[in-house]
ZAFI-120904 format. One record per residue: x, y, z of N, C-alpha, C in turn; residue in three letters. Coordinates in steps of 0.1 Angstrom, whole numbers, padded with zeros to 4 digits, always signed. Example, Ala and Ser with C-alpha at 12.3 -4.5 7.8 and 13.67 -1.06 7.14 Angstrom:
<pts>
+0132-0057+0078+0123-0045+0078+0132-0033+0078Ala/+0128-0022+0071+0137-0011+0071+0129+0000+0079Ser/
</pts>
This chain:
<pts>
+1454+1520+1036+1443+1511+1027+1435+1501+1038Met/+1446+1492+1045+1442+1485+1055+1433+1490+1061Arg/+1434+1505+1067+1428+1509+1078+1413+1511+1071Ser/+1406+1513+1058+1398+1510+1052+1392+1499+1052Leu/+1397+1489+1051+1393+1476+1047+1386+1469+1060Val/+1392+1469+1070+1386+1464+1084+1375+1469+1089Ala/+1374+1484+1089+1359+1486+1088+1347+1482+1081Pro/+1350+1481+1066+1343+1477+1056+1338+1463+1062Ala/+1346+1455+1065+1342+1439+1066+1337+1438+1083Leu/+1341+1445+1089+1333+1448+1101+1314+1450+1100Leu/+1316+1460+1091+1305+1464+1085+1294+1454+1081Gly/+1300+1445+1073+1293+1433+1065+1290+1424+1073Leu/+1299+1422+1084+1297+1410+1092+1282+1413+1104Ile/+1286+1427+1106+1273+1434+1113+1260+1433+1108Leu/+1260+1435+1095+1250+1434+1090+1243+1421+1089Gly/+1253+1413+1082+1248+1394+1083+1242+1391+1097Cys/+1245+1398+1107+1243+1392+1123+1227+1395+1124Ile/+1230+1411+1118+1212+1415+1122+1201+1409+1113Ala/+1208+1406+1099+1195+1401+1093+1194+1387+1098Lys/+1203+1379+1102+1202+1365+1109+1193+1367+1118Ala/+1193+1376+1128+1188+1376+1135+1174+1378+1136Ala/+1167+1381+1124+1152+1383+1122+1147+1370+1116Val/+1155+1361+1109+1152+1351+1104+1141+1342+1111Leu/+1141+1336+1122+1137+1328+1130+1124+1332+1133Pro/+1114+1328+1129+1099+1331+1134+1091+1324+1143Thr/+1081+1330+1149+1070+1321+1157+1062+1313+1149Leu/+1060+1302+1153+1052+1290+1146+1037+1295+1146Pro/+1030+1297+1132+1015+1300+1136+1008+1293+1142Gln/+0996+1298+1147+0983+1287+1154+0987+1285+1170Gly/+0981+1275+1171+0981+1271+1186+0984+1256+1188Glu/+0994+1255+1198+1003+1246+1202+1000+1235+1220Phe/+0988+1234+1219+0983+1226+1232+0993+1216+1236Pro/+0992+1213+1246+0998+1201+1252+0992+1187+1248Ala/+0997+1178+1247+0991+1165+1241+0985+1163+1249Cys/+0983+1162+1261+0976+1158+1274+0971+1166+1280Asp/+0963+1178+1270+0956+1187+1277+0941+1181+1276Asp/+0930+1184+1284+0919+1182+1283+0910+1183+1270Val/+0912+1194+1263+0905+1195+1249+0912+1189+1238Glu/+0928+1184+1237+0932+1179+1230+0927+1163+1230Thr/+0926+1161+1244+0919+1143+1249+0907+1142+1240Glu/+0900+1155+1241+0886+1152+1235+0888+1151+1223His/+0894+1160+1213+0897+1161+1202+0899+1146+1197Met/+0909+1135+1201+0915+1128+1202+0905+1115+1205Ala/+0896+1118+1214+0887+1103+1214+0875+1105+1201Asp/+0873+1118+1198+0865+1118+1187+0871+1111+1174Phe/+0881+1114+1174+0888+1111+1161+0888+1095+1162Ala/+0892+1088+1171+0895+1075+1173+0881+1070+1170Val/+0867+1077+1177+0853+1069+1173+0852+1069+1155Lys/+0857+1081+1151+0855+1084+1138+0860+1069+1129His/+0874+1069+1132+0881+1055+1124+0871+1046+1128Ile/+0871+1044+1139+0866+1029+1140+0851+1026+1132Asn/+0844+1039+1129+0834+1040+1124+0835+1035+1107Ser/+0847+1040+1104+0852+1038+1088+0858+1024+1087Lys/+0864+1018+1096+0871+1006+1094+0859+0999+1094Asn/+0864+0990+1080+0856+0975+1077+0861+0962+1073Asn/+0879+0961+1084+0885+0949+1085+0889+0949+1096His/+0889+0939+1104+0897+0934+1114+0889+0943+1125Gly/+0897+0948+1136+0897+0951+1149+0894+0965+1152Tyr/+0887+0967+1166+0885+0982+1166+0899+0986+1174Lys/+0900+0999+1176+0911+1003+1178+0909+1012+1191Tyr/+0918+1018+1203+0919+1025+1210+0931+1033+1210Ala/+0927+1046+1217+0937+1054+1219+0948+1052+1231Leu/+0959+1050+1226+0974+1050+1233+0981+1061+1237Asn/+0983+1072+1224+0991+1081+1230+0989+1094+1219Arg/+0989+1103+1222+0988+1115+1215+1003+1121+1213Ile/+1005+1119+1195+1023+1124+1195+1021+1137+1190Glu/+1012+1147+1183+1015+1156+1180+0998+1165+1178Lys/+1000+1177+1182+0987+1185+1181+0991+1197+1172Val/+0982+1206+1165+0985+1220+1159+0971+1226+1156Lys/+0967+1237+1160+0953+1240+1159+0955+1254+1146Val/+0951+1257+1138+0951+1267+1130+0938+1276+1128Leu/+0940+1289+1127+0926+1294+1125+0922+1292+1113Pro/+0910+1293+1109+0904+1288+1100+0892+1300+1096Arg/+0894+1306+1081+0883+1316+1077+0876+1315+1069Arg/+0861+1317+1071+0862+1334+1080+0858+1325+1093Pro/+0855+1314+1096+0851+1311+1111+0855+1296+1114Phe/+0860+1296+1128+0861+1282+1132+0879+1278+1134Gly/+0881+1268+1135+0898+1266+1137+0899+1249+1129Lys/+0909+1246+1127+0915+1234+1119+0922+1228+1131Ile/+0924+1213+1133+0931+1206+1141+0938+1199+1133Ala/+0952+1195+1138+0961+1184+1130+0965+1173+1142Phe/+0962+1161+1142+0962+1156+1151+0973+1142+1146Leu/+0982+1140+1151+0990+1124+1150+0988+1117+1161Glu/+0980+1105+1161+0977+1098+1169+0986+1080+1170Leu/+0986+1075+1181+0990+1064+1180+0978+1054+1189Asp/+0974+1043+1179+0965+1038+1185+0968+1020+1188Leu/+0961+1012+1195+0964+1000+1199+0951+0992+1196Leu/+0957+0981+1190+0939+0972+1185+0934+0966+1197Glu/+0920+0965+1199+0919+0959+1209+0912+0944+1205Thr/+0906+0936+1212+0900+0923+1211+0890+0922+1201Glu/+0879+0936+1200+0866+0936+1195+0871+0935+1177Cys/+0863+0930+1173+0861+0925+1162+0852+0937+1153His/+0858+0944+1142+0847+0955+1140+0832+0953+1139Val/+0827+0940+1133+0810+0937+1135+0808+0937+1151Ser/+0816+0936+1161+0811+0934+1175+0804+0948+1177Asn/+0790+0948+1182+0785+0961+1188+0791+0967+1198Pro/+0799+0960+1206+0803+0965+1218+0811+0980+1216Leu/+0810+0993+1224+0816+1004+1222+0834+0999+1222Pro/+0842+1006+1211+0857+1005+1214+0861+1007+1228Ala/+0853+1018+1232+0861+1021+1246+0860+1009+1259Glu/+0847+1003+1260+0847+0988+1267+0853+0974+1261Asn/+0860+0974+1251+0866+0965+1243+0884+0965+1250Cys/+0887+0953+1254+0899+0949+1261+0912+0951+1250Thr/+0921+0957+1254+0930+0961+1247+0940+0948+1242Ile/+0943+0945+1231+0949+0932+1232+0963+0931+1237Arg/+0969+0923+1246+0981+0923+1252+0993+0919+1246Pro/+1002+0924+1248+1017+0920+1238+1019+0904+1239Gln/+1015+0898+1247+1014+0880+1244+1009+0879+1234Thr/+0999+0888+1230+0990+0879+1221+0993+0886+1206Gln/+1008+0893+1208+1015+0900+1196+1003+0911+1191His/+1009+0922+1201+0998+0935+1198+1001+0941+1184Ala/+0994+0950+1180+0991+0958+1168+0989+0974+1170Val/+0999+0979+1164+0997+0997+1162+0991+1001+1154Glu/+0987+1010+1157+0977+1021+1143+0984+1033+1147Gly/+0989+1038+1133+0991+1054+1133+0983+1064+1124Asp/+0979+1074+1130+0970+1078+1122+0971+1092+1121Cys/+0967+1101+1110+0969+1114+1108+0954+1117+1107Asp/+0948+1130+1115+0939+1134+1115+0937+1149+1112Val/+0928+1153+1105+0922+1168+1101+0910+1171+1108Lys/+0911+1178+1118+0897+1180+1123+0893+1193+1125Leu/+0880+1198+1121+0873+1211+1121+0865+1212+1133Leu/+0869+1224+1141+0865+1229+1152+0857+1243+1146Ile/+0843+1241+1148+0832+1252+1145+0820+1252+1155Leu/+0816+1264+1162+0803+1267+1169+0806+1258+1178Asp/+0817+1251+1185+0816+1241+1196+0813+1230+1194Gly/+0817+1221+1180+0815+1211+1174+0826+1208+1168Ala/+0828+1194+1169+0838+1187+1161+0834+1182+1146Tyr/+0843+1180+1134+0838+1174+1126+0851+1170+1119Lys/+0857+1156+1115+0863+1148+1110+0867+1151+1091Val/+0875+1159+1086+0875+1164+1074+0883+1154+1066Leu/+0894+1147+1073+0901+1134+1066+0907+1129+1073Ser/+0914+1118+1073+0919+1110+1084+0927+1096+1074Ser/+0938+1097+1075+0951+1085+1070+0955+1077+1082Lys/+0953+1063+1082+0960+1054+1092+0963+1043+1085Cys/+0976+1038+1093+0977+1022+1086+0986+1016+1101His/+0986+1002+1098+0987+0995+1112+0997+0985+1109Ser/+1009+0982+1122+1020+0970+1119+1020+0965+1134Thr/+1022+0953+1131+1022+0943+1146+1035+0948+1151Pro/+1037+0947+1166+1050+0946+1173+1061+0935+1166Gly/+1070+0937+1169+1082+0929+1163+1082+0916+1172Ser/+1092+0905+1163+1089+0892+1173+1096+0894+1184Val/+1107+0900+1183+1119+0905+1193+1112+0903+1205Glu/+1102+0917+1204+1095+0922+1214+1086+0910+1224Asp/+1081+0902+1216+1070+0890+1219+1080+0880+1229Ile/+1091+0880+1220+1100+0870+1228+1104+0874+1239Ile/+1109+0888+1244+1113+0893+1254+1105+0895+1263Asn/+1089+0896+1260+1078+0896+1270+1077+0883+1271Val/+1073+0874+1266+1068+0858+1265+1077+0852+1256Cys/+1088+0844+1260+1094+0833+1254+1088+0822+1248Pro/+1077+0819+1254+1068+0809+1248+1057+0810+1242Asp/+1053+0822+1240+1043+0831+1230+1046+0827+1216Cys/+1038+0828+1207+1038+0824+1193+1036+0838+1187Asn/+1044+0839+1176+1040+0852+1169+1029+0849+1161Pro/+1026+0859+1151+1015+0858+1141+1020+0852+1129Leu/+1009+0845+1123+1016+0839+1108+1010+0851+1097Ser/+1018+0846+1086+1012+0854+1074+0995+0850+1073Gln/+0987+0863+1068+0972+0861+1069+0971+0849+1055Leu/+0977+0851+1043+0977+0839+1034+0985+0828+1036Asp/+0988+0824+1048+0992+0808+1049+0981+0803+1048Asp/+0978+0792+1037+0969+0781+1039+0966+0775+1049Pro/+0975+0771+1059+0971+0768+1072+0961+0772+1077Lys/+0961+0784+1079+0951+0796+1087+0935+0790+1080Leu/+0939+0795+1067+0927+0794+1060+0920+0778+1059Lys/+0927+0770+1061+0920+0756+1063+0914+0753+1075Glu/+0923+0761+1089+0919+0760+1100+0904+0768+1103Ala/+0902+0778+1094+0892+0787+1095+0882+0779+1090Ala/+0881+0775+1080+0872+0763+1069+0868+0754+1080Asn/+0875+0747+1089+0874+0734+1098+0867+0740+1106Ser/+0869+0752+1118+0860+0756+1124+0845+0760+1119Gly/+0845+0767+1105+0831+0772+1100+0824+0759+1102Leu/+0831+0747+1093+0824+0733+1094+0816+0731+1106Ala/+0826+0731+1114+0820+0727+1128+0809+0732+1133Lys/+0812+0749+1135+0798+0757+1135+0787+0752+1128Phe/+0789+0751+1112+0775+0747+1107+0767+0734+1111Asn/+0778+0727+1114+0773+0712+1119+0769+0716+1128Ala/+0768+0719+1140+0761+0717+1153+0750+0729+1152Glu/+0751+0740+1144+0739+0749+1141+0727+0744+1134Asn/+0723+0733+1138+0710+0724+1134+0703+0732+1129Val/+0693+0743+1137+0681+0744+1130+0684+0761+1128Asn/+0696+0769+1125+0698+0780+1121+0702+0781+1105Gly/+0704+0792+1103+0710+0796+1090+0723+0788+1088Ser/+0725+0787+1075+0738+0782+1072+0749+0797+1069His/+0760+0797+1076+0770+0809+1079+0777+0804+1068Tyr/+0787+0817+1063+0798+0818+1056+0809+0827+1059Gln/+0819+0824+1058+0830+0825+1062+0836+0845+1056Leu/+0835+0855+1059+0832+0865+1058+0853+0870+1056Ile/+0857+0869+1067+0872+0876+1069+0879+0868+1078Glu/+0892+0860+1073+0898+0857+1083+0911+0866+1090Leu/+0909+0871+1101+0914+0882+1111+0928+0881+1116Ser/+0930+0871+1119+0945+0868+1125+0944+0852+1127Arg/+0956+0850+1129+0960+0835+1134+0973+0832+1136Gly/+0980+0820+1140+0992+0819+1144+0991+0804+1142Phe/+1005+0797+1144+1006+0780+1145+1015+0779+1156Thr/+1015+0767+1164+1022+0766+1177+1026+0748+1172Ser/+1038+0748+1180+1044+0737+1181+1041+0728+1192His/+1038+0731+1204+1035+0725+1216+1023+0730+1222Met/+1010+0723+1220+1009+0713+1210+1009+0714+1194Pro/+1009+0706+1189+1012+0711+1172+0997+0714+1167Leu/+0994+0727+1165+0982+0732+1160+0982+0743+1155Gly/+0970+0752+1149+0968+0762+1142+0956+0768+1148Thr/+0961+0780+1149+0949+0789+1158+0944+0801+1152His/+0928+0806+1150+0926+0815+1140+0915+0821+1149Val/+0910+0834+1142+0902+0842+1146+0893+0846+1130Glu/+0880+0847+1127+0875+0851+1118+0862+0851+1120Phe/+0855+0861+1111+0843+0870+1113+0833+0860+1098Ala/+0824+0857+1105+0814+0846+1096+0798+0856+1099Ile/+0791+0855+1084+0775+0862+1082+0765+0850+1079Ala/+0754+0850+1084+0744+0842+1080+0740+0843+1068Ala/+0737+0837+1056+0732+0835+1046+0716+0832+1046Thr/+0711+0835+1032+0696+0834+1032+0693+0816+1032Asn/+0703+0810+1034+0699+0794+1030+0701+0790+1047Cys/+0693+0777+1048+0693+0769+1061+0705+0760+1061Thr/+0708+0750+1069+0715+0739+1068+0714+0731+1056Arg/+0700+0726+1054+0697+0719+1043+0700+0722+1033Gln/+0697+0734+1028+0695+0739+1016+0707+0743+1009Gln/+0718+0744+1021+0730+0747+1019+0740+0739+1011Ala/+0732+0722+1015+0735+0712+1009+0734+0708+0994Gln/+0725+0717+0992+0719+0715+0976+0727+0723+0968Asp/+0736+0719+0956+0744+0728+0950+0734+0736+0943Pro/+0718+0736+0939+0711+0745+0930+0710+0757+0937Ala/+0710+0754+0951+0709+0767+0960+0718+0778+0957Glu/+0714+0790+0956+0720+0804+0957+0724+0809+0967His/+0732+0806+0978+0731+0811+0991+0742+0824+0987Cys/+0737+0832+0994+0745+0844+0998+0742+0853+1010His/+0751+0858+1015+0752+0866+1026+0738+0874+1029Val/+0731+0873+1040+0718+0881+1041+0722+0895+1042Ala/+0713+0905+1037+0717+0920+1041+0707+0928+1046Thr/+0696+0920+1046+0681+0924+1052+0678+0923+1062Asp/+0667+0927+1070+0662+0926+1086+0670+0912+1091Glu/+0670+0901+1080+0678+0891+1087+0685+0887+1089His/+0697+0899+1087+0709+0902+1088+0717+0897+1101Ala/+0727+0885+1101+0729+0882+1115+0748+0881+1110Arg/+0756+0884+1120+0770+0884+1121+0774+0878+1132Asn/+0788+0873+1131+0795+0867+1141+0812+0867+1140Gly/+0815+0862+1152+0831+0861+1155+0832+0849+1161Phe/+0842+0843+1154+0847+0829+1158+0864+0828+1164Cys/+0865+0820+1173+0879+0816+1173+0882+0803+1175Lys/+0887+0798+1166+0889+0782+1166+0903+0778+1167Ala/+0908+0764+1175+0918+0760+1174+0920+0748+1168Ser/+0926+0744+1159+0929+0729+1154+0942+0722+1159Val/+0939+0711+1164+0949+0704+1172+0957+0693+1162Ile/+0964+0689+1163+0969+0674+1157+0971+0667+1168Gln/+0963+0654+1168+0966+0647+1177+0976+0635+1174Leu/+0985+0632+1180+0994+0620+1176+0988+0607+1174Pro/+0993+0601+1161+0992+0589+1161+0988+0580+1173Pro/+0976+0571+1172+0974+0561+1184+0978+0547+1180Val/+0992+0542+1189+0995+0529+1186+0986+0516+1189Pro/+0986+0506+1179+0977+0497+1183+0986+0486+1182Val/+0986+0477+1192+0994+0461+1194+0991+0452+1183Leu/+1000+0447+1176+0998+0439+1165+0991+0447+1151Gly/+0992+0461+1150+0987+0463+1138+0992+0477+1137Gly/+0987+0480+1124+0990+0497+1121+0984+0508+1130Glu/+0991+0517+1134+0987+0527+1141+0976+0540+1138Pro/+0966+0540+1146+0956+0548+1139+0961+0560+1136Ile/+0956+0565+1122+0962+0579+1114+0961+0589+1125Pro/+0971+0600+1128+0967+0609+1134+0950+0617+1131Pro/+0947+0623+1141+0934+0628+1138+0936+0643+1147Ala/+0925+0655+1142+0923+0668+1145+0914+0666+1157Glu/+0918+0677+1164+0907+0681+1178+0905+0696+1173Glu/+0893+0700+1174+0888+0712+1170+0878+0717+1181Ile/+0883+0729+1183+0879+0737+1197+0876+0751+1190Thr/+0862+0754+1192+0854+0766+1187+0844+0775+1196Leu/+0849+0789+1195+0839+0799+1204+0833+0806+1196Asp/+0823+0806+1194+0817+0817+1186+0807+0827+1191Cys/+0809+0841+1185+0797+0849+1196+0793+0853+1183Ala/+0775+0852+1183+0767+0858+1172+0760+0872+1177Leu/+0755+0879+1167+0750+0893+1172+0741+0895+1162Tyr/+0728+0900+1166+0719+0901+1160+0717+0914+1153Asp/+0708+0914+1143+0707+0924+1134+0704+0939+1144His/+0711+0950+1141+0711+0962+1147+0715+0971+1137Gln/+0713+0984+1141+0716+0997+1135+0728+0997+1130Ala/+0733+0998+1122+0746+0998+1116+0751+0985+1113Gly/+0746+0974+1120+0753+0960+1119+0757+0955+1106Gly/+0745+0957+1098+0744+0950+1084+0758+0963+1075Ser/+0761+0973+1078+0770+0981+1073+0780+0974+1071His/+0788+0966+1081+0799+0957+1077+0797+0947+1067Phe/+0787+0941+1071+0785+0929+1061+0782+0934+1046Ile/+0777+0947+1045+0777+0951+1030+0790+0952+1025Glu/+0795+0960+1035+0812+0961+1031+0822+0951+1027His/+0820+0941+1035+0823+0928+1031+0820+0924+1018Phe/+0808+0925+1015+0804+0916+1008+0810+0926+0993Met/+0811+0941+0992+0816+0949+0984+0828+0944+0981Tyr/+0838+0944+0991+0852+0938+0990+0855+0923+0983His/+0844+0916+0989+0844+0900+0981+0842+0903+0966Leu/+0828+0909+0965+0823+0908+0954+0831+0920+0941Gly/+0838+0924+0943+0849+0936+0938+0864+0927+0935Lys/+0863+0919+0943+0877+0912+0944+0889+0921+0945Asn/+0885+0930+0953+0897+0938+0958+0909+0931+0967Ile/+0918+0930+0966+0925+0922+0977+0924+0925+0989Pro/+0923+0913+0999+0925+0919+1013+0935+0928+1017Ser/+0934+0938+1028+0945+0939+1033+0953+0935+1041Pro/+0951+0920+1042+0960+0912+1051+0969+0902+1041Gly/+0969+0906+1029+0977+0901+1017+0994+0900+1018Thr/+0997+0889+1022+1013+0895+1024+1017+0897+1040Gly/+1005+0899+1046+1009+0905+1058+1009+0896+1071Arg/+1008+0901+1083+1006+0891+1095+0992+0900+1102Arg/+0990+0912+1098+0976+0919+1102+0969+0922+1092Val/+0953+0923+1094+0946+0933+1085+0949+0946+1088Leu/+0955+0952+1076+0962+0967+1078+0948+0978+1079Asp/+0950+0986+1088+0944+0997+1092+0941+1005+1078Leu/+0938+1003+1066+0945+1011+1057+0930+1018+1056Ile/+0932+1029+1062+0921+1039+1065+0923+1053+1059His/+0916+1053+1047+0916+1070+1044+0905+1075+1039Ser/+0901+1085+1047+0889+1093+1042+0891+1108+1043His/+0884+1111+1032+0883+1127+1030+0864+1129+1030Asn/+0864+1141+1037+0846+1141+1039+0842+1148+1025Asp/+0850+1147+1015+0844+1156+1002+0836+1147+0995Thr/+0841+1132+1000+0835+1120+0993+0822+1118+0997His/+0811+1120+0996+0798+1114+1002+0797+1101+1006Ala/+0804+1091+0997+0803+1076+0996+0810+1072+1009Ser/+0819+1086+1017+0826+1077+1030+0817+1082+1042His/+0809+1086+1040+0801+1092+1053+0798+1081+1061Glu/+0797+1085+1073+0795+1073+1084+0777+1070+1086Ser/+0778+1054+1085+0768+1051+1086+0768+1044+1103His/+0774+1047+1112+0776+1040+1124+0769+1052+1136Ser/+0758+1045+1141+0759+1056+1152+0769+1061+1163Ala/+0778+1050+1162+0789+1051+1170+0794+1063+1171Glu/+0798+1069+1158+0809+1081+1157+0802+1088+1146Ala/+0792+1101+1147+0785+1107+1142+0795+1116+1133Pro/+0791+1120+1122+0801+1132+1115+0805+1144+1124Ala/+0796+1148+1134+0796+1162+1138+0794+1157+1155Val/+0799+1162+1162+0796+1163+1174+0799+1173+1183Ala/+0793+1176+1194+0796+1188+1202+0806+1182+1214Ala/+0816+1195+1208+0829+1195+1218+0828+1195+1235Ala/+0833+1191+1240+0830+1190+1254+0836+1202+1262Lys/+0827+1211+1267+0832+1222+1272+0842+1220+1281Pro/+0853+1228+1284+0867+1230+1288+0869+1240+1299Val/+0871+1237+1310+0870+1248+1323+0887+1254+1319Val/+0885+1266+1316+0899+1274+1313+0905+1282+1326Lys/+0916+1278+1329+0920+1287+1339+0930+1301+1337Arg/+0928+1312+1343+0932+1323+1341+0948+1321+1342Ala/+0956+1327+1330+0972+1326+1337+0978+1337+1331Val/+0986+1343+1340+0999+1351+1337+1003+1352+1323Glu/+1005+1365+1317+1011+1362+1306+1027+1360+1307Ala/+1030+1351+1293+1046+1342+1299+1051+1350+1284Val/+1066+1351+1287+1077+1357+1278+1075+1351+1265Pro/+1073+1358+1251+1071+1349+1238+1082+1340+1238Leu/+1092+1336+1243+1099+1325+1239+1094+1313+1244Pro/+1086+1313+1254+1076+1302+1262+1070+1293+1251Ala/+1063+1306+1241+1053+1298+1235+1058+1286+1224Leu/+1072+1285+1223+1078+1276+1213+1076+1262+1220Leu/+1076+1260+1234+1076+1249+1239+1063+1241+1239Leu/+1061+1230+1236+1050+1223+1235+1050+1209+1245Gln/+1044+1206+1251+1043+1194+1260+1039+1181+1252Leu/+1048+1177+1242+1043+1166+1231+1052+1158+1231Cys/+1055+1144+1228+1042+1137+1226+1035+1133+1240Pro/+1022+1129+1244+1017+1125+1257+1020+1113+1263Gly/+1013+1112+1274+1017+1099+1280+1009+1087+1274Arg/+1018+1078+1276+1012+1065+1271+1002+1054+1281Ile/+0991+1054+1273+0977+1050+1280+0980+1033+1284Arg/+0987+1025+1276+0988+1012+1278+1000+1005+1279His/+1009+1004+1266+1021+1002+1267+1025+1006+1251Phe/+1044+1007+1252+1047+1013+1239+1052+1000+1234Lys/+1048+1000+1219+1053+0990+1211+1066+0994+1202Ile/
</pts>
């Protein structure tokens, strides 16, 4: 009886092994290297699209391609899925300078990383973004201290000190802008406080209204942001430093005063420029919570689906469809099937890792 059981058990074991051997299957689609030339072309196009859809904060630049997968699309074309790591630049979204010409924000200024998932259509040698989803996070305070012990981390954007400093900077700008339009605060973009010296430092976006400086003083005037051909927007950096009280011999010391330093750049009306102002006003008019509420940065809350016509790009910086750059492919010898499972990802880090 035992002699019969042993062969039966052996047969079951061999059968299980045979079935297990056929379970692993090769993944479907193409898995190019993350640093492949064509992959980088797709990633660059995706980043331009993301910047064209972003209505808050700053433009972003590609830092690393984490993953890429390309699937066939019936009846024609291909679909590419990309996972991208981006870094915040110093250019506000209202700045007409192309993102590729903007300076990457260094770690000493509390760098911000953006993570994006992009679905891209490849058809007839052209790219089109079908959907994209992003969010952003600042680097850790520990990372800043390790790089620069004396640097200051970002403050919460809803800190009253930041709003007060931005209003002080705007008031100084309007007071000095004697013959121009009266400007309005559109967005508080980032800020931090310092102890040596004691002060608050902010960056904020402004836009020209339909009122002059004199008209803005009249409560009866209804000033609003201009969105026609007279539209003009700008971006400011302000520092409000608390000066120590001045001692006076034989009397009370002079109360502490503020010293405001201000640096603003104004941008003339341009194609696509009013797009940002319109969206700022849309968010303000609809009382939609700022993406910076309870956060240190304006989150790159970017979610786009091509089926929504209202999300079509109005920016010339990133057209909805662009021709794919030609890629010279070298002839290679056939490789064994298991080698197809290897993919050179994630790709290289272009700037620094957060």
